[in-house]
PDB file of N, CA, C, O and CB in Angstrom:
ATOM      1  N   MET A   1    -123.614 252.644  61.438  1.00  0.00           N
ATOM      2  CA  MET A   1    -124.058 251.602  62.553  1.00  0.00           C
ATOM      3  C   MET A   1    -125.537 250.957  62.249  1.00  0.00           C
ATOM      4  O   MET A   1    -126.571 251.587  62.026  1.00  0.00           O
ATOM      5  CB  MET A   1    -124.114 252.396  64.081  1.00  0.00           C
ATOM      6  N   ILE A   2    -125.321 249.203  62.312  1.00  0.00           N
ATOM      7  CA  ILE A   2    -126.062 248.475  61.771  1.00  0.00           C
ATOM      8  C   ILE A   2    -126.609 247.473  62.805  1.00  0.00           C
ATOM      9  O   ILE A   2    -125.986 246.621  63.437  1.00  0.00           O
ATOM     10  CB  ILE A   2    -125.433 247.984  60.706  1.00  0.00           C
ATOM     11  N   PHE A   3    -128.467 247.902  62.837  1.00  0.00           N
ATOM     12  CA  PHE A   3    -128.868 247.343  64.070  1.00  0.00           C
ATOM     13  C   PHE A   3    -129.467 245.724  63.450  1.00  0.00           C
ATOM     14  O   PHE A   3    -129.803 245.437  62.301  1.00  0.00           O
ATOM     15  CB  PHE A   3    -130.138 248.477  64.922  1.00  0.00           C
ATOM     16  N   PHE A   4    -129.454 245.270  64.097  1.00  0.00           N
ATOM     17  CA  PHE A   4    -130.302 243.656  64.610  1.00  0.00           C
ATOM     18  C   PHE A   4    -131.223 243.620  65.448  1.00  0.00           C
ATOM     19  O   PHE A   4    -131.029 243.933  66.623  1.00  0.00           O
ATOM     20  CB  PHE A   4    -129.509 242.619  65.296  1.00  0.00           C
ATOM     21  N   ARG A   5    -132.248 243.277  65.038  1.00  0.00           N
ATOM     22  CA  ARG A   5    -133.820 243.224  65.246  1.00  0.00           C
ATOM     23  C   ARG A   5    -133.923 241.470  65.527  1.00  0.00           C
ATOM     24  O   ARG A   5    -134.323 240.582  64.773  1.00  0.00           O
ATOM     25  CB  ARG A   5    -134.860 243.898  63.608  1.00  0.00           C
ATOM     26  N   SER A   6    -133.391 241.406  66.920  1.00  0.00           N
ATOM     27  CA  SER A   6    -133.691 239.643  67.193  1.00  0.00           C
ATOM     28  C   SER A   6    -133.757 239.142  68.428  1.00  0.00           C
ATOM     29  O   SER A   6    -133.001 239.361  69.374  1.00  0.00           O
ATOM     30  CB  SER A   6    -132.636 238.707  66.662  1.00  0.00           C
ATOM     31  N   ASP A   7    -135.045 238.207  68.351  1.00  0.00           N
ATOM     32  CA  ASP A   7    -135.682 238.222  69.902  1.00  0.00           C
ATOM     33  C   ASP A   7    -135.354 236.656  70.005  1.00  0.00           C
ATOM     34  O   ASP A   7    -135.558 236.073  68.940  1.00  0.00           O
ATOM     35  CB  ASP A   7    -137.638 238.743  70.148  1.00  0.00           C
ATOM     36  N   ALA A   8    -134.814 235.709  71.227  1.00  0.00           N
ATOM     37  CA  ALA A   8    -135.054 234.959  71.349  1.00  0.00           C
ATOM     38  C   ALA A   8    -135.713 234.472  72.628  1.00  0.00           C
ATOM     39  O   ALA A   8    -135.853 235.311  73.518  1.00  0.00           O
ATOM     40  CB  ALA A   8    -134.310 234.663  70.946  1.00  0.00           C
ATOM     41  N   SER A   9    -136.124 233.272  72.837  1.00  0.00           N
ATOM     42  CA  SER A   9    -136.794 232.677  74.124  1.00  0.00           C
ATOM     43  C   SER A   9    -136.695 231.373  74.144  1.00  0.00           C
ATOM     44  O   SER A   9    -136.305 230.924  73.066  1.00  0.00           O
ATOM     45  CB  SER A   9    -138.200 232.963  74.301  1.00  0.00           C
ATOM     46  N   SER A  10    -136.918 230.512  75.037  1.00  0.00           N
ATOM     47  CA  SER A  10    -136.704 229.211  75.679  1.00  0.00           C
ATOM     48  C   SER A  10    -137.365 228.358  74.613  1.00  0.00           C
ATOM     49  O   SER A  10    -137.189 227.158  74.398  1.00  0.00           O
ATOM     50  CB  SER A  10    -137.351 229.047  77.227  1.00  0.00           C
ATOM     51  N   ILE A  11    -138.126 229.176  74.016  1.00  0.00           N
ATOM     52  CA  ILE A  11    -139.160 228.596  72.942  1.00  0.00           C
ATOM     53  C   ILE A  11    -139.032 229.058  71.349  1.00  0.00           C
ATOM     54  O   ILE A  11    -139.780 228.386  70.638  1.00  0.00           O
ATOM     55  CB  ILE A  11    -140.642 229.057  73.427  1.00  0.00           C
ATOM     56  N   ILE A  12    -138.276 230.025  70.647  1.00  0.00           N
ATOM     57  CA  ILE A  12    -138.167 229.709  69.662  1.00  0.00           C
ATOM     58  C   ILE A  12    -137.207 231.363  69.552  1.00  0.00           C
ATOM     59  O   ILE A  12    -137.083 232.325  70.311  1.00  0.00           O
ATOM     60  CB  ILE A  12    -139.596 229.179  68.880  1.00  0.00           C
ATOM     61  N   GLY A  13    -136.656 230.993  68.128  1.00  0.00           N
ATOM     62  CA  GLY A  13    -135.671 232.622  68.133  1.00  0.00           C
ATOM     63  C   GLY A  13    -134.084 232.352  67.739  1.00  0.00           C
ATOM     64  O   GLY A  13    -133.454 233.001  66.904  1.00  0.00           O
ATOM     65  N   THR A  14    -133.461 230.990  68.712  1.00  0.00           N
ATOM     66  CA  THR A  14    -132.567 231.172  68.794  1.00  0.00           C
ATOM     67  C   THR A  14    -131.448 230.765  67.372  1.00  0.00           C
ATOM     68  O   THR A  14    -130.241 230.903  67.569  1.00  0.00           O
ATOM     69  CB  THR A  14    -132.533 230.701  69.940  1.00  0.00           C
ATOM     70  N   GLY A  15    -131.807 230.402  66.349  1.00  0.00           N
ATOM     71  CA  GLY A  15    -131.297 230.028  65.423  1.00  0.00           C
ATOM     72  C   GLY A  15    -131.422 231.083  64.523  1.00  0.00           C
ATOM     73  O   GLY A  15    -130.906 230.823  63.436  1.00  0.00           O
ATOM     74  N   HIS A  16    -131.981 232.294  64.613  1.00  0.00           N
ATOM     75  CA  HIS A  16    -132.085 234.007  63.982  1.00  0.00           C
ATOM     76  C   HIS A  16    -130.981 234.506  65.030  1.00  0.00           C
ATOM     77  O   HIS A  16    -130.014 234.942  64.406  1.00  0.00           O
ATOM     78  CB  HIS A  16    -133.970 235.053  64.190  1.00  0.00           C
ATOM     79  N   VAL A  17    -130.861 234.561  65.977  1.00  0.00           N
ATOM     80  CA  VAL A  17    -130.317 235.585  66.787  1.00  0.00           C
ATOM     81  C   VAL A  17    -128.709 234.847  66.798  1.00  0.00           C
ATOM     82  O   VAL A  17    -127.763 235.416  67.343  1.00  0.00           O
ATOM     83  CB  VAL A  17    -131.233 235.810  68.434  1.00  0.00           C
ATOM     84  N   MET A  18    -128.586 233.613  66.167  1.00  0.00           N
ATOM     85  CA  MET A  18    -127.381 233.038  65.954  1.00  0.00           C
ATOM     86  C   MET A  18    -126.633 233.739  64.626  1.00  0.00           C
ATOM     87  O   MET A  18    -125.736 234.576  64.522  1.00  0.00           O
ATOM     88  CB  MET A  18    -127.633 231.492  65.807  1.00  0.00           C
ATOM     89  N   ARG A  19    -127.520 232.917  63.570  1.00  0.00           N
ATOM     90  CA  ARG A  19    -127.183 233.576  62.443  1.00  0.00           C
ATOM     91  C   ARG A  19    -127.218 235.663  62.020  1.00  0.00           C
ATOM     92  O   ARG A  19    -126.846 236.243  61.000  1.00  0.00           O
ATOM     93  CB  ARG A  19    -128.180 232.717  61.607  1.00  0.00           C
ATOM     94  N   CYS A  20    -127.935 236.326  63.552  1.00  0.00           N
ATOM     95  CA  CYS A  20    -127.693 237.369  62.950  1.00  0.00           C
ATOM     96  C   CYS A  20    -125.937 237.844  63.813  1.00  0.00           C
ATOM     97  O   CYS A  20    -125.221 238.807  63.543  1.00  0.00           O
ATOM     98  CB  CYS A  20    -129.197 238.443  63.141  1.00  0.00           C
ATOM     99  N   LEU A  21    -125.752 236.942  64.674  1.00  0.00           N
ATOM    100  CA  LEU A  21    -124.546 236.945  65.327  1.00  0.00           C
ATOM    101  C   LEU A  21    -123.019 236.735  64.169  1.00  0.00           C
ATOM    102  O   LEU A  21    -121.907 237.262  64.153  1.00  0.00           O
ATOM    103  CB  LEU A  21    -124.765 235.665  66.474  1.00  0.00           C
ATOM    104  N   THR A  22    -123.641 235.792  63.390  1.00  0.00           N
ATOM    105  CA  THR A  22    -122.685 235.720  62.131  1.00  0.00           C
ATOM    106  C   THR A  22    -122.268 236.395  61.179  1.00  0.00           C
ATOM    107  O   THR A  22    -121.201 236.500  60.573  1.00  0.00           O
ATOM    108  CB  THR A  22    -122.903 235.089  61.536  1.00  0.00           C
ATOM    109  N   LEU A  23    -123.643 237.013  61.111  1.00  0.00           N
ATOM    110  CA  LEU A  23    -123.440 238.611  60.080  1.00  0.00           C
ATOM    111  C   LEU A  23    -122.920 239.546  60.701  1.00  0.00           C
ATOM    112  O   LEU A  23    -122.276 240.457  60.181  1.00  0.00           O
ATOM    113  CB  LEU A  23    -124.746 239.400  59.531  1.00  0.00           C
ATOM    114  N   ALA A  24    -123.194 239.384  62.099  1.00  0.00           N
ATOM    115  CA  ALA A  24    -122.598 241.212  62.353  1.00  0.00           C
ATOM    116  C   ALA A  24    -121.201 240.565  62.389  1.00  0.00           C
ATOM    117  O   ALA A  24    -120.546 240.916  61.407  1.00  0.00           O
ATOM    118  CB  ALA A  24    -123.148 242.406  64.191  1.00  0.00           C
ATOM    119  N   LYS A  25    -120.455 239.622  63.318  1.00  0.00           N
ATOM    120  CA  LYS A  25    -119.061 239.466  63.074  1.00  0.00           C
ATOM    121  C   LYS A  25    -118.486 239.072  62.075  1.00  0.00           C
ATOM    122  O   LYS A  25    -117.417 238.532  62.362  1.00  0.00           O
ATOM    123  CB  LYS A  25    -118.616 238.861  63.743  1.00  0.00           C
ATOM    124  N   ALA A  26    -118.867 239.114  60.268  1.00  0.00           N
ATOM    125  CA  ALA A  26    -118.575 239.140  59.472  1.00  0.00           C
ATOM    126  C   ALA A  26    -118.500 240.642  59.076  1.00  0.00           C
ATOM    127  O   ALA A  26    -117.424 240.964  58.572  1.00  0.00           O
ATOM    128  CB  ALA A  26    -119.141 238.311  58.979  1.00  0.00           C
ATOM    129  N   LEU A  27    -119.441 241.636  59.206  1.00  0.00           N
ATOM    130  CA  LEU A  27    -119.476 242.953  59.181  1.00  0.00           C
ATOM    131  C   LEU A  27    -118.878 243.689  60.154  1.00  0.00           C
ATOM    132  O   LEU A  27    -118.930 244.878  59.841  1.00  0.00           O
ATOM    133  CB  LEU A  27    -120.577 243.292  59.115  1.00  0.00           C
ATOM    134  N   ARG A  28    -118.258 243.490  61.337  1.00  0.00           N
ATOM    135  CA  ARG A  28    -117.491 244.009  62.455  1.00  0.00           C
ATOM    136  C   ARG A  28    -115.720 243.964  61.817  1.00  0.00           C
ATOM    137  O   ARG A  28    -114.837 244.731  62.201  1.00  0.00           O
ATOM    138  CB  ARG A  28    -117.850 242.888  63.990  1.00  0.00           C
ATOM    139  N   LYS A  29    -115.567 242.954  60.867  1.00  0.00           N
ATOM    140  CA  LYS A  29    -114.325 242.399  60.229  1.00  0.00           C
ATOM    141  C   LYS A  29    -114.304 243.397  59.395  1.00  0.00           C
ATOM    142  O   LYS A  29    -113.250 244.012  59.231  1.00  0.00           O
ATOM    143  CB  LYS A  29    -114.272 240.949  59.589  1.00  0.00           C
ATOM    144  N   LEU A  30    -115.505 243.763  58.681  1.00  0.00           N
ATOM    145  CA  LEU A  30    -115.054 244.938  57.438  1.00  0.00           C
ATOM    146  C   LEU A  30    -115.466 246.197  58.265  1.00  0.00           C
ATOM    147  O   LEU A  30    -116.341 246.851  57.697  1.00  0.00           O
ATOM    148  CB  LEU A  30    -116.054 244.844  55.672  1.00  0.00           C
ATOM    149  N   GLY A  31    -115.092 246.654  59.355  1.00  0.00           N
ATOM    150  CA  GLY A  31    -114.990 247.781  59.982  1.00  0.00           C
ATOM    151  C   GLY A  31    -116.322 248.491  60.303  1.00  0.00           C
ATOM    152  O   GLY A  31    -116.200 249.677  60.611  1.00  0.00           O
ATOM    153  N   LYS A  32    -117.571 247.984  60.288  1.00  0.00           N
ATOM    154  CA  LYS A  32    -118.448 248.404  60.777  1.00  0.00           C
ATOM    155  C   LYS A  32    -119.248 247.610  62.326  1.00  0.00           C
ATOM    156  O   LYS A  32    -119.414 246.516  62.865  1.00  0.00           O
ATOM    157  CB  LYS A  32    -119.118 248.509  59.616  1.00  0.00           C
ATOM    158  N   LYS A  33    -119.546 249.078  62.491  1.00  0.00           N
ATOM    159  CA  LYS A  33    -120.418 249.023  63.957  1.00  0.00           C
ATOM    160  C   LYS A  33    -121.572 248.532  64.020  1.00  0.00           C
ATOM    161  O   LYS A  33    -122.448 249.394  63.959  1.00  0.00           O
ATOM    162  CB  LYS A  33    -120.708 250.211  64.543  1.00  0.00           C
ATOM    163  N   CYS A  34    -122.112 246.983  64.167  1.00  0.00           N
ATOM    164  CA  CYS A  34    -123.186 246.490  64.670  1.00  0.00           C
ATOM    165  C   CYS A  34    -123.760 246.528  66.089  1.00  0.00           C
ATOM    166  O   CYS A  34    -122.936 246.057  66.872  1.00  0.00           O
ATOM    167  CB  CYS A  34    -123.068 245.472  64.378  1.00  0.00           C
ATOM    168  N   GLN A  35    -124.626 246.832  66.551  1.00  0.00           N
ATOM    169  CA  GLN A  35    -125.470 246.429  67.879  1.00  0.00           C
ATOM    170  C   GLN A  35    -126.984 246.234  67.548  1.00  0.00           C
ATOM    171  O   GLN A  35    -127.632 246.697  66.609  1.00  0.00           O
ATOM    172  CB  GLN A  35    -125.359 247.638  69.071  1.00  0.00           C
ATOM    173  N   PHE A  36    -127.486 245.179  68.884  1.00  0.00           N
ATOM    174  CA  PHE A  36    -128.244 244.324  68.474  1.00  0.00           C
ATOM    175  C   PHE A  36    -129.943 245.125  69.612  1.00  0.00           C
ATOM    176  O   PHE A  36    -129.939 245.842  70.612  1.00  0.00           O
ATOM    177  CB  PHE A  36    -127.380 242.495  68.826  1.00  0.00           C
ATOM    178  N   ILE A  37    -130.880 244.650  68.961  1.00  0.00           N
ATOM    179  CA  ILE A  37    -132.037 245.132  69.978  1.00  0.00           C
ATOM    180  C   ILE A  37    -133.212 243.980  70.163  1.00  0.00           C
ATOM    181  O   ILE A  37    -133.984 243.494  69.337  1.00  0.00           O
ATOM    182  CB  ILE A  37    -132.795 246.601  69.349  1.00  0.00           C
ATOM    183  N   CYS A  38    -133.080 243.799  71.225  1.00  0.00           N
ATOM    184  CA  CYS A  38    -133.551 242.489  72.086  1.00  0.00           C
ATOM    185  C   CYS A  38    -134.792 242.751  72.707  1.00  0.00           C
ATOM    186  O   CYS A  38    -134.928 243.777  73.374  1.00  0.00           O
ATOM    187  CB  CYS A  38    -132.542 242.054  73.259  1.00  0.00           C
ATOM    188  N   ARG A  39    -135.755 241.902  72.558  1.00  0.00           N
ATOM    189  CA  ARG A  39    -136.876 241.820  73.650  1.00  0.00           C
ATOM    190  C   ARG A  39    -136.130 240.703  75.234  1.00  0.00           C
ATOM    191  O   ARG A  39    -135.352 239.781  74.988  1.00  0.00           O
ATOM    192  CB  ARG A  39    -138.550 240.868  72.649  1.00  0.00           C
ATOM    193  N   ASP A  40    -136.489 240.982  76.482  1.00  0.00           N
ATOM    194  CA  ASP A  40    -136.810 240.599  77.485  1.00  0.00           C
ATOM    195  C   ASP A  40    -137.175 239.064  77.397  1.00  0.00           C
ATOM    196  O   ASP A  40    -137.364 238.440  78.442  1.00  0.00           O
ATOM    197  CB  ASP A  40    -137.712 241.442  77.896  1.00  0.00           C
ATOM    198  N   ASN A  41    -137.251 238.605  76.484  1.00  0.00           N
ATOM    199  CA  ASN A  41    -137.735 237.096  76.795  1.00  0.00           C
ATOM    200  C   ASN A  41    -137.126 236.044  78.152  1.00  0.00           C
ATOM    201  O   ASN A  41    -136.142 236.244  78.864  1.00  0.00           O
ATOM    202  CB  ASN A  41    -137.336 236.316  75.405  1.00  0.00           C
ATOM    203  N   LYS A  42    -137.827 235.220  78.175  1.00  0.00           N
ATOM    204  CA  LYS A  42    -137.280 234.175  79.453  1.00  0.00           C
ATOM    205  C   LYS A  42    -136.511 233.026  78.339  1.00  0.00           C
ATOM    206  O   LYS A  42    -137.069 232.326  77.493  1.00  0.00           O
ATOM    207  CB  LYS A  42    -138.920 233.274  80.679  1.00  0.00           C
ATOM    208  N   GLY A  43    -134.878 233.125  78.711  1.00  0.00           N
ATOM    209  CA  GLY A  43    -134.161 232.252  77.911  1.00  0.00           C
ATOM    210  C   GLY A  43    -133.789 233.220  76.963  1.00  0.00           C
ATOM    211  O   GLY A  43    -133.677 232.662  75.871  1.00  0.00           O
ATOM    212  N   ASN A  44    -133.576 234.283  76.900  1.00  0.00           N
ATOM    213  CA  ASN A  44    -133.172 235.121  75.555  1.00  0.00           C
ATOM    214  C   ASN A  44    -131.202 235.129  75.607  1.00  0.00           C
ATOM    215  O   ASN A  44    -130.527 234.943  76.619  1.00  0.00           O
ATOM    216  CB  ASN A  44    -134.039 237.149  75.724  1.00  0.00           C
ATOM    217  N   LEU A  45    -130.667 235.407  74.169  1.00  0.00           N
ATOM    218  CA  LEU A  45    -130.002 235.320  74.585  1.00  0.00           C
ATOM    219  C   LEU A  45    -128.732 236.443  74.405  1.00  0.00           C
ATOM    220  O   LEU A  45    -127.707 236.379  73.727  1.00  0.00           O
ATOM    221  CB  LEU A  45    -130.048 234.285  74.419  1.00  0.00           C
ATOM    222  N   ILE A  46    -129.289 237.561  75.369  1.00  0.00           N
ATOM    223  CA  ILE A  46    -128.824 238.745  75.338  1.00  0.00           C
ATOM    224  C   ILE A  46    -126.923 238.755  75.992  1.00  0.00           C
ATOM    225  O   ILE A  46    -126.008 239.506  75.654  1.00  0.00           O
ATOM    226  CB  ILE A  46    -130.039 239.624  76.275  1.00  0.00           C
ATOM    227  N   GLU A  47    -126.922 237.859  76.776  1.00  0.00           N
ATOM    228  CA  GLU A  47    -125.279 238.181  77.388  1.00  0.00           C
ATOM    229  C   GLU A  47    -124.713 236.856  76.119  1.00  0.00           C
ATOM    230  O   GLU A  47    -123.489 236.849  75.986  1.00  0.00           O
ATOM    231  CB  GLU A  47    -124.886 237.665  79.797  1.00  0.00           C
ATOM    232  N   LYS A  48    -125.248 236.124  75.506  1.00  0.00           N
ATOM    233  CA  LYS A  48    -124.257 236.061  74.635  1.00  0.00           C
ATOM    234  C   LYS A  48    -123.785 236.442  73.689  1.00  0.00           C
ATOM    235  O   LYS A  48    -122.818 235.902  73.154  1.00  0.00           O
ATOM    236  CB  LYS A  48    -124.176 235.512  74.415  1.00  0.00           C
ATOM    237  N   ILE A  49    -124.555 237.798  73.130  1.00  0.00           N
ATOM    238  CA  ILE A  49    -124.496 238.567  72.364  1.00  0.00           C
ATOM    239  C   ILE A  49    -123.414 239.889  72.800  1.00  0.00           C
ATOM    240  O   ILE A  49    -122.521 240.487  72.200  1.00  0.00           O
ATOM    241  CB  ILE A  49    -125.833 238.786  72.132  1.00  0.00           C
ATOM    242  N   ARG A  50    -123.972 239.975  74.067  1.00  0.00           N
ATOM    243  CA  ARG A  50    -122.851 241.036  74.732  1.00  0.00           C
ATOM    244  C   ARG A  50    -120.844 239.792  75.143  1.00  0.00           C
ATOM    245  O   ARG A  50    -119.710 240.064  75.537  1.00  0.00           O
ATOM    246  CB  ARG A  50    -124.034 241.803  76.942  1.00  0.00           C
ATOM    247  N   GLN A  51    -121.506 238.693  74.756  1.00  0.00           N
ATOM    248  CA  GLN A  51    -120.100 237.841  75.380  1.00  0.00           C
ATOM    249  C   GLN A  51    -119.499 237.872  74.161  1.00  0.00           C
ATOM    250  O   GLN A  51    -118.285 237.816  74.353  1.00  0.00           O
ATOM    251  CB  GLN A  51    -120.219 236.122  76.070  1.00  0.00           C
ATOM    252  N   GLU A  52    -119.791 237.945  72.817  1.00  0.00           N
ATOM    253  CA  GLU A  52    -119.384 238.472  71.406  1.00  0.00           C
ATOM    254  C   GLU A  52    -119.100 239.217  70.988  1.00  0.00           C
ATOM    255  O   GLU A  52    -118.899 239.361  69.782  1.00  0.00           O
ATOM    256  CB  GLU A  52    -119.789 238.502  70.741  1.00  0.00           C
ATOM    257  N   GLY A  53    -118.915 240.357  72.253  1.00  0.00           N
ATOM    258  CA  GLY A  53    -118.440 241.803  71.889  1.00  0.00           C
ATOM    259  C   GLY A  53    -119.830 242.811  71.940  1.00  0.00           C
ATOM    260  O   GLY A  53    -119.867 243.636  72.852  1.00  0.00           O
ATOM    261  N   PHE A  54    -121.015 242.749  70.935  1.00  0.00           N
ATOM    262  CA  PHE A  54    -121.721 243.419  70.694  1.00  0.00           C
ATOM    263  C   PHE A  54    -122.622 244.180  71.784  1.00  0.00           C
ATOM    264  O   PHE A  54    -123.175 243.579  72.705  1.00  0.00           O
ATOM    265  CB  PHE A  54    -122.167 242.813  69.930  1.00  0.00           C
ATOM    266  N   ASP A  55    -122.704 245.491  71.593  1.00  0.00           N
ATOM    267  CA  ASP A  55    -123.988 246.195  72.500  1.00  0.00           C
ATOM    268  C   ASP A  55    -125.744 245.751  72.230  1.00  0.00           C
ATOM    269  O   ASP A  55    -126.381 245.453  71.220  1.00  0.00           O
ATOM    270  CB  ASP A  55    -123.893 247.965  72.108  1.00  0.00           C
ATOM    271  N   VAL A  56    -126.050 245.870  73.499  1.00  0.00           N
ATOM    272  CA  VAL A  56    -126.912 245.105  72.921  1.00  0.00           C
ATOM    273  C   VAL A  56    -128.655 246.512  73.570  1.00  0.00           C
ATOM    274  O   VAL A  56    -128.521 246.896  74.732  1.00  0.00           O
ATOM    275  CB  VAL A  56    -126.644 242.997  73.725  1.00  0.00           C
ATOM    276  N   ARG A  57    -129.498 246.869  73.085  1.00  0.00           N
ATOM    277  CA  ARG A  57    -130.426 247.214  73.964  1.00  0.00           C
ATOM    278  C   ARG A  57    -131.487 246.693  73.526  1.00  0.00           C
ATOM    279  O   ARG A  57    -131.903 246.412  72.402  1.00  0.00           O
ATOM    280  CB  ARG A  57    -130.559 248.471  74.205  1.00  0.00           C
ATOM    281  N   VAL A  58    -132.020 246.564  74.946  1.00  0.00           N
ATOM    282  CA  VAL A  58    -132.961 245.549  75.357  1.00  0.00           C
ATOM    283  C   VAL A  58    -134.238 246.673  75.676  1.00  0.00           C
ATOM    284  O   VAL A  58    -134.282 247.774  76.223  1.00  0.00           O
ATOM    285  CB  VAL A  58    -132.347 244.495  76.789  1.00  0.00           C
ATOM    286  N   ILE A  59    -135.643 245.407  74.764  1.00  0.00           N
ATOM    287  CA  ILE A  59    -136.592 246.167  74.695  1.00  0.00           C
ATOM    288  C   ILE A  59    -137.243 245.887  76.258  1.00  0.00           C
ATOM    289  O   ILE A  59    -137.150 244.672  76.434  1.00  0.00           O
ATOM    290  CB  ILE A  59    -137.460 245.859  73.367  1.00  0.00           C
ATOM    291  N   LEU A  60    -137.906 246.571  77.540  1.00  0.00           N
ATOM    292  CA  LEU A  60    -138.299 246.614  78.790  1.00  0.00           C
ATOM    293  C   LEU A  60    -140.196 246.200  78.214  1.00  0.00           C
ATOM    294  O   LEU A  60    -140.898 245.257  78.578  1.00  0.00           O
ATOM    295  CB  LEU A  60    -137.785 248.377  79.668  1.00  0.00           C
ATOM    296  N   ASP A  61    -140.457 247.092  77.442  1.00  0.00           N
ATOM    297  CA  ASP A  61    -142.414 246.837  77.394  1.00  0.00           C
ATOM    298  C   ASP A  61    -142.180 245.573  76.285  1.00  0.00           C
ATOM    299  O   ASP A  61    -141.551 245.401  75.241  1.00  0.00           O
ATOM    300  CB  ASP A  61    -143.781 248.646  76.491  1.00  0.00           C
ATOM    301  N   SER A  62    -143.148 244.743  77.233  1.00  0.00           N
ATOM    302  CA  SER A  62    -143.737 243.738  76.597  1.00  0.00           C
ATOM    303  C   SER A  62    -144.693 243.647  75.259  1.00  0.00           C
ATOM    304  O   SER A  62    -144.601 242.793  74.378  1.00  0.00           O
ATOM    305  CB  SER A  62    -144.304 243.322  77.488  1.00  0.00           C
ATOM    306  N   LYS A  63    -145.578 244.672  75.318  1.00  0.00           N
ATOM    307  CA  LYS A  63    -146.524 245.040  74.403  1.00  0.00           C
ATOM    308  C   LYS A  63    -146.275 245.877  73.236  1.00  0.00           C
ATOM    309  O   LYS A  63    -147.195 246.338  72.561  1.00  0.00           O
ATOM    310  CB  LYS A  63    -147.391 245.572  75.028  1.00  0.00           C
ATOM    311  N   SER A  64    -144.979 246.090  72.979  1.00  0.00           N
ATOM    312  CA  SER A  64    -144.710 246.797  71.474  1.00  0.00           C
ATOM    313  C   SER A  64    -143.640 246.379  71.037  1.00  0.00           C
ATOM    314  O   SER A  64    -142.723 246.261  71.851  1.00  0.00           O
ATOM    315  CB  SER A  64    -144.591 248.295  71.361  1.00  0.00           C
ATOM    316  N   VAL A  65    -143.373 245.977  69.451  1.00  0.00           N
ATOM    317  CA  VAL A  65    -142.435 245.987  68.908  1.00  0.00           C
ATOM    318  C   VAL A  65    -141.232 246.853  69.034  1.00  0.00           C
ATOM    319  O   VAL A  65    -140.107 246.482  69.369  1.00  0.00           O
ATOM    320  CB  VAL A  65    -142.828 245.974  68.066  1.00  0.00           C
ATOM    321  N   PHE A  66    -141.618 248.062  68.719  1.00  0.00           N
ATOM    322  CA  PHE A  66    -140.726 249.676  68.794  1.00  0.00           C
ATOM    323  C   PHE A  66    -141.515 250.107  69.912  1.00  0.00           C
ATOM    324  O   PHE A  66    -142.730 250.301  69.966  1.00  0.00           O
ATOM    325  CB  PHE A  66    -140.826 250.976  67.267  1.00  0.00           C
ATOM    326  N   PRO A  67    -140.583 250.234  70.846  1.00  0.00           N
ATOM    327  CA  PRO A  67    -141.451 251.378  71.257  1.00  0.00           C
ATOM    328  C   PRO A  67    -141.383 252.847  71.015  1.00  0.00           C
ATOM    329  O   PRO A  67    -140.325 253.184  70.483  1.00  0.00           O
ATOM    330  CB  PRO A  67    -141.468 251.340  72.410  1.00  0.00           C
ATOM    331  N   THR A  68    -142.421 254.044  71.319  1.00  0.00           N
ATOM    332  CA  THR A  68    -142.281 255.116  71.089  1.00  0.00           C
ATOM    333  C   THR A  68    -141.648 256.089  72.134  1.00  0.00           C
ATOM    334  O   THR A  68    -141.729 257.314  72.047  1.00  0.00           O
ATOM    335  CB  THR A  68    -143.326 255.368  70.709  1.00  0.00           C
ATOM    336  N   SER A  69    -140.931 255.326  73.255  1.00  0.00           N
ATOM    337  CA  SER A  69    -140.238 256.391  73.963  1.00  0.00           C
ATOM    338  C   SER A  69    -139.069 255.398  74.298  1.00  0.00           C
ATOM    339  O   SER A  69    -139.076 254.175  74.160  1.00  0.00           O
ATOM    340  CB  SER A  69    -141.094 257.185  75.311  1.00  0.00           C
ATOM    341  N   GLY A  70    -138.129 256.151  74.737  1.00  0.00           N
ATOM    342  CA  GLY A  70    -136.420 255.527  74.886  1.00  0.00           C
ATOM    343  C   GLY A  70    -136.850 254.973  75.888  1.00  0.00           C
ATOM    344  O   GLY A  70    -136.721 253.764  75.694  1.00  0.00           O
ATOM    345  N   ALA A  71    -137.373 255.191  77.039  1.00  0.00           N
ATOM    346  CA  ALA A  71    -137.790 254.709  78.257  1.00  0.00           C
ATOM    347  C   ALA A  71    -137.910 253.312  78.204  1.00  0.00           C
ATOM    348  O   ALA A  71    -137.884 252.726  79.286  1.00  0.00           O
ATOM    349  CB  ALA A  71    -138.968 255.288  78.673  1.00  0.00           C
ATOM    350  N   ALA A  72    -138.045 252.604  77.101  1.00  0.00           N
ATOM    351  CA  ALA A  72    -138.701 251.444  77.364  1.00  0.00           C
ATOM    352  C   ALA A  72    -137.427 250.502  77.080  1.00  0.00           C
ATOM    353  O   ALA A  72    -137.296 249.280  77.153  1.00  0.00           O
ATOM    354  CB  ALA A  72    -140.099 251.208  76.446  1.00  0.00           C
ATOM    355  N   PHE A  73    -136.869 251.150  76.859  1.00  0.00           N
ATOM    356  CA  PHE A  73    -135.437 250.550  76.349  1.00  0.00           C
ATOM    357  C   PHE A  73    -134.098 250.761  77.934  1.00  0.00           C
ATOM    358  O   PHE A  73    -133.794 251.757  78.591  1.00  0.00           O
ATOM    359  CB  PHE A  73    -134.856 251.815  74.559  1.00  0.00           C
ATOM    360  N   SER A  74    -133.598 249.209  78.012  1.00  0.00           N
ATOM    361  CA  SER A  74    -132.361 249.522  79.206  1.00  0.00           C
ATOM    362  C   SER A  74    -130.874 250.159  78.494  1.00  0.00           C
ATOM    363  O   SER A  74    -129.912 250.427  79.213  1.00  0.00           O
ATOM    364  CB  SER A  74    -131.890 247.808  80.080  1.00  0.00           C
TER     365      SER A  74
END
């Protein structure tokens, strides 16, 4: 499993997510399973990532980058 930690908002990060999507699609063609971990920012691209066929773990806790508990994910 390959994880992509990428956020986007209405202000910043869209290009990073799109580059990660391109890489994830190429890896999928090679038989690799990819999943995204994204913060639920305003203007995020979570639905776009899901539309491309990838699972997304959403960080709900806006105070930490890597929550200590699984409860911070949806």
